C-alpha positions as CSV (number, residue, x, y, z in Angstrom):
1,X,-20.7,-1.8,53.9
2,X,-23.3,-1.1,51.2
3,X,-22.5,2.6,51.2
4,X,-18.7,1.8,50.8
5,X,-19.6,-0.5,47.9
6,X,-21.7,2.2,46.1
7,X,-18.8,4.7,46.5
8,X,-16.3,2.3,45.0
9,X,-18.6,1.5,42.1
10,X,-19.2,5.2,41.5
11,X,-15.5,5.9,41.6
12,X,-14.8,3.1,39.2
13,X,-17.5,4.4,36.7
14,X,-16.1,7.9,37.0
15,X,-12.6,6.8,36.2
16,X,-13.8,4.7,33.3
17,X,-15.9,7.6,31.9
18,X,-12.9,9.9,32.1
19,X,-10.7,7.5,30.3
20,X,-13.3,7.0,27.5
21,X,-13.8,10.8,27.2
22,X,-10.0,11.2,26.9
23,X,-9.8,8.5,24.3
24,X,-12.6,10.2,22.2
25,X,-10.8,13.6,22.4
26,X,-7.5,11.9,21.5
27,X,-9.1,10.4,18.4
28,X,-10.5,13.8,17.5
29,X,-7.0,15.4,17.7
30,X,-5.6,12.6,15.4
31,X,-8.3,13.3,12.9
32,X,-7.6,17.1,12.9
33,X,-3.9,16.4,12.3
34,X,-4.7,14.2,9.4
35,X,-7.0,16.8,7.9
36,X,-4.2,19.4,8.3
37,X,-2.0,17.2,6.1
38,X,-4.7,16.8,3.5
39,X,-5.5,20.5,3.2
40,X,-1.9,21.8,3.6
41,X,-1.1,21.9,-0.2
42,X,-4.6,22.9,-1.4
43,X,-6.2,25.1,1.2
44,X,-3.8,26.6,3.7
45,X,-6.5,28.5,5.7
46,X,-8.4,25.2,6.3
47,X,-5.1,23.5,7.2
48,X,-4.3,26.2,9.8
49,X,-7.9,25.9,11.3
50,X,-7.5,22.1,11.8
51,X,-4.0,22.2,13.3
52,X,-4.8,25.1,15.6
53,X,-7.9,23.1,16.8
54,X,-5.8,20.0,17.3
55,X,-3.3,22.0,19.4
56,X,-6.0,23.5,21.7
57,X,-7.6,20.0,22.2
58,X,-4.3,18.4,23.0
59,X,-3.6,21.1,25.7
60,X,-7.0,20.4,27.3
61,X,-6.1,16.7,27.2
62,X,-2.6,17.3,28.6
63,X,-1.2,14.7,26.3
64,X,2.5,15.6,25.7
65,X,2.9,13.5,22.5
66,X,-0.2,15.1,20.8
67,X,0.9,18.5,21.9
68,X,4.4,17.9,20.4
69,X,2.8,16.7,17.1
70,X,0.5,19.7,16.9
71,X,3.3,22.2,17.7
72,X,5.6,20.6,15.1
73,X,2.9,20.8,12.4
74,X,2.1,24.4,13.4
75,X,5.9,25.2,13.1
76,X,6.0,23.6,9.7
77,X,2.9,25.6,8.6
78,X,4.6,28.9,9.6
79,X,7.8,27.9,7.8
80,X,5.8,27.4,4.6
81,X,4.3,30.9,5.2
82,X,7.9,32.3,5.5
83,X,7.3,33.3,9.1
84,X,10.5,31.8,10.4
85,X,10.5,33.5,13.8
86,X,7.2,32.0,14.8
87,X,8.2,28.7,13.2
88,X,11.4,28.4,15.2
89,X,9.5,29.3,18.4
90,X,6.9,26.6,17.8
91,X,9.5,24.0,16.8
92,X,11.5,24.6,20.0
93,X,8.3,24.1,22.0
94,X,7.7,20.9,20.1
95,X,11.2,19.7,21.1
96,X,10.5,20.4,24.8
97,X,7.4,18.3,24.8
98,X,8.7,15.5,22.6
99,X,11.9,15.2,24.8
100,X,9.7,15.0,27.9
101,X,7.5,12.2,26.6
102,X,10.4,10.5,24.6
103,X,8.5,11.0,21.3
104,X,11.7,10.6,19.3
105,X,10.1,10.9,15.8
106,X,8.9,14.5,16.6
107,X,12.3,15.3,18.1
108,X,14.1,14.2,14.9
109,X,11.7,16.0,12.7
110,X,11.9,19.2,14.7
111,X,15.8,19.3,14.7
112,X,15.6,18.5,11.0
113,X,13.2,21.5,10.3
114,X,15.3,23.8,12.5
115,X,18.3,22.8,10.5
116,X,16.5,23.6,7.2
117,X,15.6,27.1,8.6
118,X,19.2,27.7,9.4
119,X,20.2,26.4,6.0
120,X,17.8,28.9,4.4
121,X,19.4,31.7,6.4
122,X,22.9,30.7,5.3
123,X,23.9,29.7,8.9
124,X,25.7,26.5,7.7
125,X,27.3,25.6,11.0
126,X,24.0,25.8,12.9
127,X,22.3,23.9,10.1
128,X,24.9,21.1,10.3
129,X,24.7,20.9,14.1
130,X,20.9,20.4,14.0
131,X,20.9,18.0,11.1
132,X,23.5,15.8,12.8
133,X,21.4,15.9,16.0
134,X,18.3,14.8,14.0
135,X,20.4,12.0,12.3
136,X,21.7,10.8,15.7
137,X,18.1,10.5,17.1
138,X,16.7,8.9,14.0
139,X,19.6,6.4,13.8
140,X,19.5,5.5,17.5
141,X,15.8,4.9,17.5
142,X,15.6,3.3,14.0
143,X,13.3,5.9,12.5
144,X,14.1,5.1,8.9
145,X,11.9,7.7,7.1
146,X,13.3,10.6,9.3
147,X,16.8,9.3,8.8
148,X,16.4,9.5,5.0
149,X,15.0,13.0,5.1
150,X,18.0,14.2,7.2
151,X,20.6,12.4,5.0
152,X,19.1,14.2,1.9
153,X,19.3,17.6,3.7
154,X,22.9,17.0,4.7
155,X,23.7,16.2,1.1
156,X,22.0,19.4,0.0
157,X,24.0,21.4,2.7
158,X,27.4,20.2,1.4
159,X,26.2,20.6,-2.2
160,X,25.5,24.3,-1.5
161,X,29.1,24.6,-0.2
162,X,30.4,22.9,-3.4
163,X,31.7,19.9,-1.4
164,X,30.3,17.3,-3.9
165,X,32.3,14.4,-2.4
166,X,30.6,14.7,1.1
167,X,27.3,15.5,-0.6
168,X,27.5,12.3,-2.7
169,X,28.3,10.2,0.5
170,X,25.1,11.4,2.2
171,X,23.0,10.9,-0.9
172,X,24.3,7.3,-1.3
173,X,23.6,6.7,2.4
174,X,20.0,7.8,1.8
175,X,19.7,5.5,-1.2
176,X,21.0,2.6,0.9
177,X,18.6,3.3,3.8
178,X,15.6,3.8,1.5
179,X,16.2,0.6,-0.4
180,X,16.7,-1.4,2.9
181,X,13.4,0.0,4.4
182,X,11.4,0.1,1.1
183,X,11.0,3.9,1.3
184,X,10.3,4.3,-2.4
185,X,9.5,8.1,-2.2
186,X,12.9,8.7,-0.5
187,X,14.6,6.4,-3.0
188,X,13.2,8.5,-5.9
189,X,14.4,11.7,-4.1
190,X,17.8,10.1,-3.6
191,X,18.2,9.3,-7.3
192,X,17.0,12.8,-8.3
193,X,19.6,14.4,-5.9
194,X,22.4,12.4,-7.4
195,X,21.2,13.4,-10.9
196,X,21.3,17.1,-9.9
197,X,24.8,16.6,-8.4
198,X,26.2,15.1,-11.6
199,X,24.3,17.4,-14.0
200,X,27.1,19.9,-14.3
201,X,30.1,17.7,-15.0
202,X,28.8,14.2,-16.0
203,X,25.7,14.4,-18.2
204,X,25.5,10.6,-18.8
205,X,25.6,9.7,-15.1
206,X,23.0,12.4,-14.4
207,X,20.7,10.9,-17.0
208,X,21.2,7.4,-15.6
209,X,20.1,8.5,-12.1
210,X,17.1,10.4,-13.5
211,X,16.0,7.3,-15.5
212,X,16.3,5.2,-12.3
213,X,14.0,7.6,-10.5
214,X,11.7,7.7,-13.6
215,X,11.4,3.9,-13.6
216,X,10.5,3.8,-9.9
217,X,7.9,6.6,-10.2
218,X,6.3,4.9,-13.2
219,X,6.3,1.5,-11.3
220,X,4.6,3.0,-8.3
221,X,2.4,5.4,-10.4
222,X,3.7,8.5,-8.7
223,X,2.5,10.9,-11.4
224,X,3.8,14.1,-9.8
225,X,7.3,12.7,-9.5
226,X,7.1,11.4,-13.0
227,X,6.1,14.9,-14.3
228,X,9.0,16.5,-12.4
229,X,11.5,14.0,-13.8
230,X,10.4,14.6,-17.4
231,X,10.7,18.4,-16.8
232,X,14.2,17.9,-15.2
233,X,15.3,15.6,-18.1
234,X,14.1,18.1,-20.7
235,X,16.2,20.8,-18.9
236,X,19.2,18.5,-18.8
237,X,19.0,17.7,-22.5
238,X,18.5,21.4,-23.3
239,X,21.9,22.1,-21.7
240,X,23.5,19.5,-24.0
241,X,25.3,20.2,-27.3
242,X,24.5,17.2,-29.4
243,X,21.9,17.8,-32.2
244,X,19.8,14.7,-31.5
245,X,19.2,15.8,-27.9
246,X,16.6,18.4,-28.9
247,X,14.4,15.4,-30.0
248,X,14.7,14.0,-26.5
249,X,13.8,17.4,-25.0
250,X,10.6,17.5,-27.1
251,X,9.7,13.9,-26.2
252,X,10.1,14.5,-22.5
253,X,8.0,17.7,-22.7
254,X,5.2,15.9,-24.5
255,X,5.2,13.2,-21.8
256,X,5.1,15.9,-19.1
257,X,2.2,17.6,-20.9
258,X,0.3,14.3,-21.0
259,X,0.8,13.8,-17.2
260,X,-0.3,17.4,-16.5
261,X,-3.6,16.8,-18.4
262,X,-4.0,13.5,-16.5
263,X,-3.4,15.3,-13.1
264,X,-5.5,18.3,-14.1
265,X,-3.2,20.5,-12.1
266,X,-2.8,24.0,-13.5
267,X,0.1,24.8,-11.1
268,X,2.3,22.6,-13.3
269,X,1.7,24.7,-16.5
270,X,4.4,27.3,-15.5
271,X,7.2,24.7,-15.7
272,X,5.8,23.0,-18.8
273,X,5.4,26.2,-20.8
274,X,8.7,27.6,-19.6
275,X,10.6,24.5,-20.8
276,X,8.6,24.5,-24.1
277,X,9.8,28.1,-24.6
278,X,13.4,27.0,-24.0
279,X,13.0,24.2,-26.6
280,X,11.7,26.5,-29.3
281,X,14.3,29.1,-28.4
282,X,17.1,26.5,-28.9
283,X,15.4,25.7,-32.2
284,X,15.7,29.5,-33.0
285,X,11.9,29.7,-33.4
286,X,11.8,32.8,-31.3
287,X,8.1,33.8,-31.9
288,X,7.0,30.3,-30.8
289,X,9.3,30.5,-27.7
290,X,7.9,33.9,-26.7
291,X,4.4,32.5,-27.1
292,X,5.2,29.8,-24.5
293,X,7.1,32.2,-22.2
294,X,4.1,34.5,-22.1
295,X,1.8,31.6,-21.2
296,X,4.3,30.8,-18.4
297,X,4.1,34.4,-17.3
298,X,0.3,34.2,-17.0
299,X,0.7,31.1,-14.8
300,X,3.5,32.7,-12.7
301,X,0.9,34.2,-10.3
302,X,0.2,30.7,-8.9
303,X,2.7,28.8,-6.7
304,X,5.8,30.4,-8.4
305,X,8.6,31.8,-6.2
306,X,10.5,35.0,-6.8
307,X,13.7,33.2,-8.1
308,X,11.6,31.4,-10.8
309,X,9.9,34.7,-11.8
310,X,13.3,36.4,-12.0
311,X,14.6,33.7,-14.3
312,X,11.5,34.1,-16.5
313,X,12.0,37.9,-16.8
314,X,15.7,37.3,-17.7
315,X,14.8,34.7,-20.3
316,X,12.1,36.9,-21.9
317,X,14.5,39.9,-22.1
318,X,17.2,37.7,-23.7
319,X,14.8,36.2,-26.2
320,X,13.5,39.7,-27.3
321,X,17.1,40.7,-27.6
322,X,17.8,37.8,-30.0
323,X,14.8,39.1,-32.0
324,X,16.3,42.6,-31.9
325,X,13.1,43.8,-30.2
326,X,15.1,46.1,-27.9
327,X,12.0,47.9,-26.5
328,X,10.5,44.7,-25.0
329,X,14.0,43.4,-24.1
330,X,14.6,46.6,-22.0
331,X,11.0,46.3,-20.5
332,X,11.6,42.8,-19.1
333,X,15.2,43.6,-18.1
334,X,13.8,46.5,-15.9
335,X,11.1,44.1,-14.5
336,X,14.0,41.8,-13.6
337,X,15.9,44.5,-11.8
338,X,12.8,45.8,-10.0
339,X,11.9,42.3,-8.7
340,X,15.5,41.7,-7.7
341,X,15.6,45.0,-5.7
342,X,12.2,44.1,-4.1
343,X,13.6,40.7,-3.0
344,X,16.7,42.3,-1.5
345,X,14.6,44.9,0.4
346,X,12.2,42.2,1.7
347,X,15.1,40.1,2.9
348,X,16.7,43.0,4.7
349,X,13.4,43.9,6.4
350,X,12.9,40.3,7.4
351,X,16.4,40.1,8.9
352,X,15.8,43.3,10.9
353,X,12.5,42.1,12.2
354,X,14.0,38.8,13.2
355,X,16.8,40.5,15.2
356,X,14.2,42.8,16.8
357,X,12.0,40.0,18.0
358,X,14.8,37.6,19.0
359,X,15.2,39.3,22.4
360,X,11.4,39.1,23.1
361,X,11.4,35.4,22.0
362,X,14.3,34.6,24.4
363,X,12.5,36.4,27.2
364,X,9.3,34.4,26.6
365,X,11.2,31.2,26.3
366,X,12.6,31.7,29.8
367,X,9.1,32.2,31.2
368,X,7.9,29.1,29.4
369,X,10.7,27.0,30.9
370,X,9.8,28.1,34.4
371,X,6.1,27.4,33.8
372,X,7.0,24.0,32.3
373,X,8.9,23.0,35.4
374,X,6.0,24.0,37.6
375,X,3.6,22.0,35.4
376,X,5.9,18.9,35.6
377,X,5.9,19.0,39.5
378,X,2.1,19.4,39.6
379,X,1.7,16.6,36.9
380,X,3.9,14.2,38.9
381,X,1.8,14.8,42.1
382,X,-1.4,14.1,40.2
383,X,0.1,11.0,38.7
384,X,0.9,9.5,42.1
385,X,-2.6,10.2,43.4
386,X,-4.1,8.7,40.3
387,X,-1.9,5.6,40.4
388,X,-2.8,4.8,44.1
389,X,-6.5,5.2,43.4
390,X,-6.2,3.1,40.3
391,X,-4.4,0.2,42.1
392,X,-7.2,0.0,44.7
393,X,-9.9,-0.1,42.1
394,X,-7.9,-2.7,40.0
395,X,-7.6,-5.0,43.1
396,X,-11.3,-4.9,43.8
397,X,-12.3,-5.2,40.2
398,X,-9.9,-8.2,39.7
399,X,-11.5,-10.1,42.6
400,X,-15.0,-9.5,41.0
401,X,-13.9,-10.7,37.6
402,X,-11.9,-13.8,38.7
403,X,-14.9,-16.2,39.0
404,X,-16.6,-14.8,36.0
405,X,-13.4,-15.2,33.9
406,X,-13.1,-18.8,35.1
407,X,-16.5,-19.7,33.6
408,X,-15.7,-17.9,30.4
409,X,-12.3,-19.7,30.1
410,X,-14.0,-23.1,30.2
411,X,-16.4,-22.0,27.4
412,X,-13.5,-20.6,25.3
413,X,-11.5,-23.8,25.7
414,X,-14.4,-25.9,24.4
415,X,-15.0,-23.5,21.5
416,X,-11.3,-23.6,20.6
417,X,-11.3,-27.4,20.6
418,X,-14.3,-27.4,18.2
419,X,-12.6,-24.8,16.0
420,X,-9.3,-26.8,15.9
421,X,-11.3,-29.9,14.9
422,X,-13.0,-28.0,12.0
423,X,-9.7,-26.5,10.9
424,X,-8.1,-29.9,10.8
425,X,-10.9,-31.2,8.6
426,X,-10.5,-28.2,6.3
427,X,-6.7,-28.7,6.2
428,X,-7.1,-32.3,5.1
429,X,-9.6,-31.4,2.4
430,X,-7.2,-28.6,1.1
431,X,-4.3,-31.1,1.1
432,X,-6.4,-33.5,-0.9
433,X,-7.4,-30.8,-3.4
434,X,-3.8,-29.6,-3.7
435,X,-2.6,-33.1,-4.5
436,X,-5.3,-33.4,-7.2
437,X,-4.3,-30.1,-8.8
438,X,-0.6,-30.9,-8.7
439,X,-1.3,-34.3,-10.4
440,X,-3.5,-32.5,-13.0
441,X,-0.7,-29.9,-13.7
442,X,2.0,-32.6,-13.9
443,X,-0.3,-34.6,-16.3
444,X,-0.8,-31.5,-18.5
445,X,3.0,-30.9,-18.6
446,X,3.7,-34.6,-19.5
447,X,1.0,-34.4,-22.3
448,X,2.6,-31.2,-23.6
449,X,6.0,-32.9,-23.7
450,X,4.5,-35.9,-25.5
451,X,2.7,-33.7,-28.1
452,X,6.0,-31.7,-28.6
453,X,7.9,-35.0,-29.4
454,X,5.1,-36.3,-31.7
455,X,4.9,-33.0,-33.6
456,X,8.7,-32.6,-33.9
457,X,9.5,-36.3,-34.8
458,X,6.3,-37.1,-36.7
459,X,4.8,-34.2,-38.5
460,X,8.1,-32.3,-38.5
461,X,9.9,-35.3,-40.1
462,X,7.2,-35.7,-42.7
463,X,7.3,-32.0,-43.7
464,X,11.1,-32.1,-44.0
465,X,10.8,-35.2,-46.2
466,X,8.2,-33.7,-48.5
467,X,10.2,-30.5,-48.7
468,X,13.3,-32.5,-49.8
469,X,11.4,-34.5,-52.4
470,X,9.9,-31.3,-53.9
471,X,13.3,-29.7,-54.0
472,X,14.7,-32.7,-55.9
473,X,11.8,-32.7,-58.4
474,X,12.1,-28.9,-58.9
475,X,15.9,-29.2,-59.6
476,X,14.9,-30.2,-63.2
477,X,11.5,-28.4,-63.5
478,X,12.7,-25.1,-61.9
479,X,9.1,-24.0,-61.3
480,X,8.6,-20.7,-59.4
481,X,5.3,-22.0,-58.0
482,X,7.0,-25.1,-56.5
483,X,9.7,-22.8,-55.1
484,X,6.9,-20.8,-53.4
485,X,5.4,-24.0,-52.0
486,X,8.8,-25.1,-50.7
487,X,9.3,-21.7,-49.0
488,X,5.9,-21.9,-47.3
489,X,6.6,-25.4,-46.1
490,X,9.9,-24.2,-44.6
491,X,8.0,-21.5,-42.8
492,X,5.4,-24.0,-41.6
493,X,8.2,-26.3,-40.4
494,X,9.8,-23.4,-38.5
495,X,6.5,-22.6,-36.8
496,X,6.0,-26.2,-35.9
497,X,9.5,-26.4,-34.4
498,X,8.7,-23.2,-32.3
499,X,5.4,-24.7,-31.1
500,X,7.0,-28.0,-30.1
501,X,9.9,-26.1,-28.4
502,X,7.4,-24.1,-26.3
503,X,5.5,-27.2,-25.4
504,X,8.6,-29.2,-24.4
505,X,9.8,-29.4,-20.8
506,X,13.4,-29.8,-21.9
507,X,13.4,-26.2,-23.3
508,X,13.0,-24.8,-19.7
509,X,15.9,-26.7,-18.2
510,X,19.3,-25.1,-17.6
511,X,17.9,-21.6,-18.1
512,X,17.2,-19.1,-15.4
513,X,13.8,-17.3,-15.4
514,X,15.3,-14.0,-16.6
515,X,16.6,-15.7,-19.8
516,X,13.3,-17.6,-20.4
517,X,11.3,-14.4,-20.1
518,X,13.7,-12.5,-22.5
519,X,13.3,-15.4,-25.0
520,X,9.5,-15.2,-24.8
521,X,9.7,-11.4,-25.3
522,X,12.0,-11.8,-28.4
523,X,9.6,-14.5,-29.9
524,X,6.6,-12.0,-29.8
525,X,8.6,-9.1,-31.0
526,X,10.3,-11.0,-33.8
527,X,6.8,-12.1,-35.0
528,X,5.7,-8.4,-34.6
529,X,2.7,-9.5,-32.4
530,X,3.5,-7.5,-29.3
531,X,6.0,-5.1,-27.7
532,X,6.9,-6.6,-24.3
533,X,8.7,-4.4,-21.7
534,X,10.2,-6.4,-18.8
535,X,11.4,-4.8,-15.5
536,X,12.9,-6.9,-12.8
537,X,13.7,-5.3,-9.4
538,X,16.2,-6.0,-8.0
539,X,17.7,-7.1,-11.3
540,X,19.2,-10.5,-10.2
541,X,16.5,-11.4,-7.6
542,X,14.7,-14.1,-9.7
543,X,17.8,-16.1,-10.9
544,X,17.8,-18.6,-7.9
545,X,14.1,-19.6,-8.0
546,X,13.4,-23.3,-7.6
547,X,13.0,-25.3,-10.8
548,X,9.4,-26.3,-10.2
549,X,8.4,-22.7,-9.3
550,X,10.3,-21.3,-12.2
551,X,8.4,-23.7,-14.5
552,X,5.0,-22.7,-13.2
553,X,5.8,-18.9,-13.4
554,X,7.0,-19.3,-17.0
555,X,4.0,-21.2,-18.0
556,X,1.6,-18.7,-16.4
557,X,3.3,-15.7,-18.1
558,X,3.3,-17.7,-21.4
559,X,-0.4,-18.3,-21.0
560,X,-1.1,-14.7,-20.1
561,X,0.8,-13.4,-23.1
562,X,-1.0,-15.9,-25.4
563,X,-4.3,-14.5,-24.1
564,X,-3.2,-10.9,-24.7
565,X,-2.0,-11.8,-28.3
566,X,-5.3,-13.6,-29.1
567,X,-8.0,-11.5,-27.5
568,X,-6.7,-8.1,-26.2
569,X,-5.8,-6.4,-29.5
570,X,-3.0,-4.8,-27.5
571,X,0.2,-3.3,-28.9
572,X,2.3,-3.3,-25.7
573,X,2.6,-5.5,-22.6
574,X,4.4,-4.4,-19.4
575,X,5.8,-7.2,-17.3
576,X,7.1,-6.2,-13.9
577,X,8.7,-8.6,-11.3
578,X,9.5,-7.1,-7.9
579,X,11.0,-9.1,-5.1
580,X,9.8,-7.9,-1.7
581,X,10.8,-9.1,1.7
582,X,7.9,-11.5,2.1
583,X,6.7,-12.2,-1.5
584,X,7.5,-12.0,-5.2
585,X,5.1,-9.6,-7.0
586,X,4.4,-10.1,-10.7
587,X,2.3,-7.6,-12.7
588,X,1.3,-8.2,-16.4
589,X,-0.4,-5.1,-17.8
590,X,-1.6,-4.5,-21.4
591,X,-3.1,-1.6,-23.2
592,X,-5.7,-3.6,-25.1
593,X,-9.4,-3.6,-25.3
594,X,-10.0,-5.2,-21.9
595,X,-13.1,-7.2,-20.9
596,X,-15.8,-7.4,-18.2
597,X,-14.1,-9.0,-15.2
598,X,-17.5,-10.5,-14.1
599,X,-17.6,-12.7,-17.2
600,X,-16.9,-16.4,-16.6
601,X,-13.2,-17.4,-17.0
602,X,-12.0,-19.6,-19.9
603,X,-9.9,-22.7,-20.0
604,X,-6.6,-20.7,-20.1
605,X,-7.5,-18.8,-17.0
606,X,-8.5,-22.0,-15.2
607,X,-5.1,-23.5,-16.1
608,X,-3.4,-20.4,-14.7
609,X,-5.4,-20.6,-11.5
610,X,-4.6,-24.3,-11.0
611,X,-0.8,-23.7,-11.6
612,X,-0.7,-20.8,-9.2
613,X,-2.6,-22.8,-6.5
614,X,0.3,-25.4,-6.5
615,X,2.7,-22.6,-5.3
616,X,0.2,-20.9,-3.0
617,X,0.1,-17.8,-5.2
618,X,-2.6,-15.1,-5.0
619,X,-4.1,-14.0,-8.4
620,X,-6.0,-10.7,-9.0
621,X,-7.3,-9.5,-12.3
622,X,-8.5,-5.9,-12.9
623,X,-10.1,-5.1,-16.3
624,X,-12.7,-2.9,-17.9
625,X,-13.9,-2.7,-21.5
626,X,-11.7,-0.3,-23.4
627,X,-9.2,0.2,-20.6
628,X,-6.8,-2.7,-20.8
629,X,-6.1,-5.5,-18.3
630,X,-3.9,-5.7,-15.3
631,X,-3.0,-9.1,-13.8
632,X,-1.3,-9.2,-10.4
633,X,0.3,-12.3,-8.9
634,X,1.8,-12.5,-5.4
635,X,4.0,-15.6,-4.6
636,X,5.1,-16.2,-1.0
637,X,8.8,-16.1,-0.4
638,X,8.6,-19.5,1.3
639,X,7.7,-21.1,-2.1
640,X,10.7,-19.6,-3.9
């Protein structure tokens, strides 16, 4: 009996150790796949090393889902390296594994990438078939991000075939899907695709879509998207015919230049310099245009494809022709023709090699299918053996743990009862504190209302009476000094009315939050104190907020703007209100002098904290000296 017990324990320990080892290897594969994604755009050799290692480990582990992920990423790597034959082979293998283990995300991604390869090869029917298969998988299994990617590719496919109507339908479906699932990157791409679609025949609509994408990229601080949008808008305005559009071209290029310096990414200089050249060429400053085109030419060795280089040679030739420098014009025209011939020859050789290897690939695929079936049979047999052994071990182990768990359960129940008692005490204290804060805030609001009435009826009335008496006296005296005093009294009376209006509760009634914030913005801008930019997304999302919550939000924003006006020395304040599924997010950001966030908070900030606690809002302040201040407020949807 003792020997049998030792054997069972040894077997149990062996199974446990094997499972732990498999878990460690699985985590290692996950890490390698993440490193592949990190290095893919910066160091392709390192990226290939990590994904190749992930693939080998996943084969040893015999984990179909990890094998499928590794194969998909390997296929995508070879696609980026223009090795389409190897890419298709790896993607088809990824499909086999993902279908076996029902890893639908990889299935959808693989069909989508195979469709893109067919699209690049002008095989439109094959591309459409694979895209629709990817869409069906993503839609059926509710894989929102993959669905958006496929919808964009379907729109691109129909756009290439000049079917703008179907293209627009798919682009709009992507926008709807991205908005519903908060896929902001795909939403930006959707707006950009619609902008490109309308760029040839409806300039204003194209600009509207670009500006929507620009607003989103700025809101989510996606600097690369913001840079690309400024470049695209500069190209769009360059194609226009109105004189004032060149000013907009230059403005967008300056903003793009600022972003490039911020990103410190030299690969963006080609597009920036090329478009600066286009601007100066349009301004007929040909020497300046050539200077920028040559800078773009020096940057063309980094991350610039053949089509872009062809366009640069063509533009240089045309610019030299406009300068009547026929020698250089001919030089770049010849460079354009030589590159065009080279591209054609390369494509022809690639097509020939693809046909040549197709037979070998099909032959290998047949062998792979046979080996795969054999592996499936062997795998099933091992699974049954493993399951039977596992059930025996579980039964023995369950009996061992039963009495131990019974004792633990009693201890847990006692601990839970103590915890519930403590939580109840804390809850009662929090309710008491909340009632105190609510009473304090209501008292402050009533005192504001009383002060507003006293100022308006008392001091305001007195000032109006004094102004009237002075006006009557000056009717005979006609003194310019008295007129000046009357004018200043009128200004003081106006300021007094504005202060009493802001303090009064009556001024907030019968107005939605949008209107109140716009009035607050206009007050500051009319007094030339601050420029206030307000963005609400979605636009009508804050119009149905409860009266009490609206009041607290308005007073908090009013207090924050007052603090900025008094202390921040800022010129601009950005106010963003975004309604999410679970909460309303408010961001107040200024470009002022900032402060040390470790300093003790003043009375104004204490008032803000007390108001926000009445609606269970979370406040976060980020600031540094010389770098402005960002205040973030999250209000639960249940409070609205």
